C-alpha positions in Angstrom: 30.4 -32.8 3.3 30.1 -34.4 -0.1 27.6 -31.8 -1.4 28.0 -28.1 -1.2 25.4 -25.5 -2.3 26.5 -21.9 -2.7 25.5 -18.8 -4.7 27.3 -18.7 -8.0 28.2 -15.1 -7.4 27.0 -11.9 -5.7 24.2 -11.4 -8.2 22.3 -14.3 -6.7 21.0 -15.4 -10.1 22.2 -19.1 -9.7 22.9 -21.6 -7.0 25.5 -24.2 -7.6 25.4 -27.7 -6.0 28.9 -29.3 -6.1 28.9 -33.0 -5.7 31.8 -35.2 -4.7 32.0 -39.0 -4.5 30.1 -40.6 -1.7 27.1 -38.2 -1.5 23.8 -39.5 -0.3 20.1 -38.6 -0.9 19.8 -37.6 2.8 22.6 -35.1 2.3 21.0 -33.9 -0.9 17.7 -33.4 1.0 19.4 -31.4 3.7 21.0 -29.2 1.1 17.6 -28.7 -0.5 16.4 -27.2 2.7 19.3 -24.8 2.8 18.7 -23.9 -0.8 15.0 -23.3 -0.2 16.0 -20.8 2.6 18.4 -19.1 0.1 15.6 -18.8 -2.5 13.4 -17.2 0.2 15.8 -14.3 0.2 15.1 -13.2 -3.4 11.9 -12.4 -5.3 12.9 -13.7 -8.7 13.7 -17.0 -10.5 17.1 -18.4 -9.6 18.8 -21.1 -11.8 20.0 -24.2 -10.1 23.2 -25.7 -11.3 24.0 -29.3 -10.4 27.7 -29.8 -11.0 28.6 -33.4 -11.5 32.0 -32.7 -13.2 33.9 -34.5 -10.5 33.5 -38.2 -11.3 30.6 -39.2 -9.1 27.7 -41.5 -9.6 24.3 -40.9 -8.1 23.3 -43.2 -5.2 20.6 -45.9 -6.0 17.1 -44.9 -7.0 18.2 -41.8 -8.9 15.2 -41.4 -11.1 12.6 -41.8 -8.3 14.6 -39.3 -6.1 15.0 -36.8 -9.0 11.2 -37.1 -9.7 10.5 -36.3 -6.1 12.8 -33.3 -6.2 11.4 -32.0 -9.4 7.9 -32.1 -8.0 8.8 -30.2 -4.9 9.6 -27.0 -6.6 10.2 -23.6 -4.9 8.4 -20.7 -6.5 11.7 -18.9 -7.1 13.4 -21.9 -8.6 14.3 -21.3 -12.3 15.9 -23.7 -14.7 17.9 -26.7 -13.6 21.2 -27.0 -15.3 23.0 -30.3 -15.1 26.7 -30.2 -15.6 28.8 -33.3 -16.6 30.6 -34.7 -19.6 30.7 -38.5 -18.9 28.6 -40.9 -20.9 26.9 -42.3 -17.8 26.0 -38.8 -16.7 24.4 -38.0 -20.1 22.4 -41.2 -19.9 21.0 -40.4 -16.5 20.5 -36.8 -17.3 18.6 -37.7 -20.5 16.2 -39.8 -18.3 15.8 -36.8 -15.9 15.1 -34.4 -18.8 12.4 -36.7 -20.1 10.8 -37.0 -16.7 11.0 -33.2 -16.0 9.4 -32.4 -19.3 6.3 -34.1 -18.0 6.4 -31.9 -15.0 7.0 -28.7 -17.0 10.4 -28.1 -15.5 13.1 -26.7 -17.7 16.2 -28.8 -17.6 19.4 -28.2 -19.6 22.5 -30.3 -19.8 26.0 -28.9 -20.5 29.5 -30.4 -20.3 31.2 -27.7 -18.2 30.5 -25.4 -15.3 31.7 -22.5 -17.6 29.0 -23.4 -20.1 26.4 -23.3 -17.3 27.6 -19.9 -16.2 27.3 -18.7 -19.8 23.6 -19.8 -19.8 23.0 -17.9 -16.5 24.7 -14.8 -17.9 22.7 -15.0 -21.1 19.5 -15.1 -19.2 20.6 -12.2 -17.0 21.4 -10.1 -20.1 18.0 -10.9 -21.6 16.3 -9.7 -18.4 18.0 -6.3 -18.6 
């Protein structure tokens, strides 16, 4: 599989999607169903980390698919954290952030998975 969705750790405060080259929107939709089931097991907001650090490019129609995904929000879905350092990634992520702001979805972009984990940890500490 070219997309894997797993809990970040045992605290279940974040789910990480890891993308590798060749992923498709069909595969992403299948993973979203699994993630929705994971979110059903908790009663609090869970951050979603989309890890694009492996050099991968979204399939065609990225913005329309991201728009559809952002609109179909689970009640336990928290922030979306996009991870990637390449220029193309930041261009696409910037478009997604602008789109999501219209949908009142909090989207953050960071360069590394470590930086995403720090955001999750900071929120967890604020909640305590």
